[in-house]
C-alpha positions in Angstrom: 0.0 15.8 14.2 2.7 14.7 17.1 4.2 17.8 18.7 7.6 16.5 20.0 9.2 17.7 23.4 12.6 17.0 24.7 13.0 13.6 26.2 16.1 11.7 27.4 14.3 8.2 27.6 14.9 5.5 24.9 10.9 4.8 24.8 8.1 7.0 25.1 5.6 6.1 27.9 2.7 6.8 26.1 -0.3 4.1 24.6 -0.3 3.9 20.6 -2.7 6.6 19.4 -6.0 5.3 17.9 -7.2 6.9 14.2 -10.4 8.7 13.7 -13.6 6.9 13.3 -13.5 7.5 9.6 -9.7 6.9 9.0 -9.4 3.9 6.4 -7.6 1.0 8.8 -6.4 -0.8 5.7 -4.2 -3.6 5.0 -3.0 -5.1 1.4 -3.7 -8.6 0.9 -0.7 -10.4 -1.1 0.0 -12.9 -3.2 1.4 -13.7 -6.7 -0.1 -17.1 -7.6 -3.1 -17.9 -9.7 -5.3 -19.3 -7.0 -3.9 -18.6 -3.6 -6.4 -15.9 -2.8 -9.2 -19.0 -2.8 -7.0 -21.5 -0.3 -8.1 -21.8 3.1 -4.9 -20.0 3.9 -6.0 -17.2 2.6 -9.4 -17.1 4.4 -7.6 -17.4 7.5 -5.2 -14.7 6.9 -8.2 -12.2 6.1 -9.9 -13.2 9.5 -6.8 -12.5 11.1 -6.0 -8.6 9.4 -9.7 -8.0 10.4 -9.5 -9.0 13.6 -6.1 -6.8 13.7 -8.3 -4.2 13.5 -8.4 -3.6 9.8 -11.6 -1.7 8.3 -10.3 -2.3 4.6 -8.6 -4.9 2.8 -6.4 -3.9 -0.5 -6.2 -7.0 -3.0 -2.9 -6.8 -5.0 -3.3 -8.5 -8.8 -0.4 -8.4 -10.7 0.3 -8.2 -14.5 3.7 -8.7 -16.4 5.5 -7.9 -19.1 8.2 -9.2 -20.8 11.0 -6.5 -20.3 11.0 -3.4 -18.9 10.8 -1.7 -22.4 8.0 -4.1 -23.5 4.6 -2.5 -24.9 2.2 -5.2 -23.9 1.0 -6.2 -20.7 0.2 -9.8 -20.1 -2.0 -11.7 -17.9 0.6 -14.7 -16.6 -1.3 -18.2 -16.6 1.0 -19.2 -13.9 1.3 -15.9 -11.7 -1.7 -13.6 -12.4 -4.9 -14.1 -10.0 -7.5 -15.1 -11.4 -10.9 -13.6 -11.1 -12.4 -16.4 -9.4 -9.7 -16.4 -6.4 -10.0 -12.6 -6.1 -13.6 -12.8 -6.1 -13.6 -15.8 -3.3 -11.1 -13.5 -1.5 -13.7 -10.6 -1.6 -16.6 -12.2 -0.7 -14.4 -12.7 2.5 -13.6 -10.2 3.2 -17.0 -8.6 3.0 -18.9 -11.3 4.8 -16.3 -10.2 7.7 -17.3 -6.7 7.2 -14.0 -5.2 5.3 -14.5 -2.9 2.8 -12.2 -3.9 -0.5 -9.9 -2.3 -2.7 -8.2 -3.6 -5.7 -5.1 -2.8 -6.4 -3.1 -3.8 -9.7 0.4 -3.9 -10.0 2.7 -4.6 -13.1 6.0 -6.6 -12.9 8.9 -7.1 -15.5 10.0 -10.5 -16.3 13.8 -9.0 -16.6 13.4 -8.1 -12.7 13.5 -4.6 -10.9 10.5 -2.5 -9.8 7.7 -0.7 -11.6 9.3 2.7 -11.4 11.5 1.3 -14.3 8.9 0.1 -16.7 9.8 2.5 -19.8 7.5 1.2 -22.6 9.1 2.0 -26.1 5.8 2.7 -27.5 3.9 4.6 -24.6 0.8 4.7 -27.0 0.4 1.0 -27.3 1.7 -0.1 -23.8 -1.3 2.1 -22.4 -4.1 0.3 -24.9 -2.8 -2.7 -23.5 -3.1 -1.4 -19.8 -6.2 -0.2 -20.3 -7.4 -4.0 -21.4 -5.7 -5.5 -18.5 -7.4 -3.0 -16.0 -10.9 -2.9 -17.6 -12.0 -6.2 -16.2 -10.5 -5.7 -13.0 -12.6 -2.2 -12.7 -15.5 -4.2 -13.5 -15.1 -6.7 -11.2 -14.6 -4.0 -8.4 -17.8 -2.6 -9.8 -20.0 -5.7 -9.6 -18.8 -6.1 -5.8 -19.0 -2.6 -4.9 -15.4 -2.3 -4.0 -14.7 1.1 -2.2 -11.9 1.9 -4.3 -9.8 1.3 -7.0 -6.1 1.8 -7.7 -5.2 2.5 -11.8 -1.7 2.1 -11.1 1.4 1.4 -8.9 4.6 3.4 -8.7 4.8 3.8 -12.6 7.0 6.6 -12.6 8.4 6.5 -15.7 4.9 6.9 -17.6 3.6 10.0 -15.5 4.4 12.7 -17.8 2.3 10.8 -20.3 -0.9 12.9 -18.9 -3.1 12.6 -22.1 -2.3 8.6 -22.1 -3.3 8.5 -18.2 -6.6 10.9 -18.9 -7.6 8.5 -21.3 -6.6 5.5 -19.1 -8.9 7.3 -16.1 -11.6 7.6 -18.6 -12.0 4.3 -19.6 -11.8 3.1 -15.8 -14.7 5.8 -15.0 -17.0 4.1 -18.2 -17.0 1.1 -16.1 -16.3 1.6 -12.1 -18.3 4.4 -10.1 -16.1 4.1 -6.8 -13.2 6.2 -5.7 -10.3 6.3 -7.9 -6.7 6.7 -7.0 -3.1 6.2 -8.4 -0.2 4.7 -5.8 2.6 7.1 -6.3 6.1 6.2 -5.2 7.4 8.4 -2.1 9.9 9.9 -4.2 7.3 10.5 -7.5 4.1 12.0 -5.4 4.7 15.7 -6.2 5.7 14.9 -10.1 2.3 13.3 -10.7 0.2 15.6 -13.2 -3.1 14.1 -12.9 -4.0 14.4 -9.5 -7.0 16.3 -10.2 -8.3 13.9 -12.3 -8.5 11.3 -9.2 -10.7 11.3 -6.0 -7.4 11.1 -3.4 -3.9 11.2 -3.7 -2.1 7.8 -3.0 1.5 7.4 -2.3 3.2 4.5 -1.4 4.8 6.0 2.1 8.5 4.7 1.9 10.0 7.8 3.0 13.3 7.6 5.1 12.0 7.7 8.9 15.5 6.9 10.3 19.2 7.6 10.1 20.4 4.7 11.9 19.7 1.4 13.0 17.7 0.6 16.0 16.8 4.4 16.6 14.7 5.3 19.7 10.9 5.9 19.1 11.2 9.6 19.7 13.9 10.0 16.6 11.4 8.1 14.2 8.6 10.8 15.3 10.8 13.4 14.6 11.9 11.9 11.3 7.8 11.7 10.1 7.6 15.6 10.3 9.0 17.1 7.4 7.7 14.4 5.1 4.3 15.1 6.5 4.7 19.1 6.2 5.7 17.8 2.3 2.5 16.0 2.0 0.4 18.4 3.8 1.6 21.0 0.9 0.5 18.9 -1.9 -2.8 18.8 -0.2 -3.1 22.3 -0.2 -1.9 22.5 -3.6 -3.8 20.2 -5.4 -7.1 20.4 -2.9 -6.8 16.2 -2.5 -6.8 14.5 0.4 -4.1 11.8 0.4 -4.4 8.0 1.6 -1.2 6.1 2.1 -1.8 3.6 -0.4 1.2 1.5 1.1 3.0 2.1 3.9 5.4 -0.8 5.6 8.6 -2.0 7.3 10.2 -5.1 7.2 11.7 -7.0 10.8 15.0 -6.1 10.3 17.9 -3.7 11.8 17.7 -0.9 10.2 14.6 -1.0 8.2 13.6 2.7 9.0 16.4 3.9 7.0 15.4 2.6 3.6 11.6 1.1 4.1 11.6 0.4 0.3 14.1 -2.2 0.1 12.8 -5.4 0.0 15.9 -7.8 -0.3 17.9 -5.7 2.6 20.3 -8.9 4.3 20.4 -7.1 7.6 19.5 -9.7 10.6 16.3 -9.7 12.2 15.1 -7.2 14.4 11.4 -7.6 15.5 11.3 -4.6 18.0 12.3 -2.5 15.6 9.5 -3.2 13.3 7.3 -2.9 16.3 8.5 0.8 16.7 8.5 1.7 13.4 4.8 0.8 13.6 4.1 2.5 16.7 5.6 5.9 15.4 3.6 5.8 12.0 0.4 5.1 14.0 1.4 8.0 16.5 2.2 10.2 13.6 -0.6 9.9 11.8 -3.8 9.7 14.3 -5.1 13.1 14.0 -4.2 14.8 10.3 -7.7 15.9 8.8 -6.0 16.0 5.2 -5.0 12.3 5.5 -7.8 9.6 4.6 -6.0 6.8 6.0 -3.3 3.8 5.3 -2.8 0.4 3.6 -0.1 -1.5 5.9 2.3 -3.4 3.2 1.3 -6.3 3.9 -0.6 -9.6 4.9 0.3 -12.5 3.1 -2.4 -14.7 1.7 -0.6 -17.9 2.3 -0.1 -17.3 6.2 3.4 -16.4 6.2 4.6 -14.6 9.2 6.0 -15.5 12.4 9.2 -14.2 14.8 11.6 -15.9 12.2 10.0 -13.9 9.2 12.1 -11.0 8.1 9.9 -9.6 5.7 7.3 -7.1 5.8 4.6 -8.8 7.2 3.4 -7.7 11.0 1.7 -11.2 11.1 2.5 -13.1 14.3 5.3 -10.5 15.7 5.2 -7.5 18.1 4.2 -5.2 15.3 0.7 -6.8 14.7 0.0 -6.2 18.7 0.8 -2.5 18.5 -1.3 -2.3 15.5 -3.9 -4.3 16.9 -3.9 -1.9 20.2 -4.3 1.2 18.0 -6.9 -0.1 15.4 -8.8 -2.6 17.9 -8.3 -1.7 21.5 -11.4 -3.6 22.7 
């Protein structure tokens, strides 16, 4: 863990840290169409994120439900990636030397985020959710995927421990790799079933700045209490921790509320790069941290210096990442 000393400079004069050899250097490939993962732009994106130094690639696979209280998870014929498209992306990734993780996520057609999903009939919802997950887990097994994420930020359901146990057992019946759950940063301490999984997954969107355009030292200092919180969780559960998501938009103030995906603040490429630097610096030598998956790299090739979204592609943040993960 980084030890902070008093310094007056705005930028710390040090190279970005390199992770330990076994550290999972992950990036999530994201697309919200049926066949986008099978496109030529997707293949190019996979090669590009591999060149940035990634060792692992997660593939986002979205299911949907009509409302936040609905009890049926749906495969959307216009938005859910097909197994054929996902298989194509897995093949490209593995042939380039990447290990693969499948990351299902459920979204509601009436908006919001997964943490707001609260089915009116939890048992019916979980039965439907298991039906959605099982083919994906079988696909993960058939390709020898390194990890499978059984859920993403479903904070309104986590206290249904018996239903989650049923879900976990169902996935274990068809998938033999490593299992985790991607908990939102503000729910990770509340999850009651960590002992049933191989590693604690957290979507690391903790605030790491209290003002716009912070310097690197401020960001490093803001990381420390969150790392202490997660280290305590590691000791309490006996499970290592994996950042199933971490990311920052390339906007002014991105470190204040990293989870805000629609903030209209202006473009700030350097702030995103500084946030990447501090994240890589803070996590380079932590024995209980298995690795991280950056959110995200877009399968349609989006990015570049006019893009204010999370992707580092074509921005200074990509250079920071490459210097740490692929310094040669």
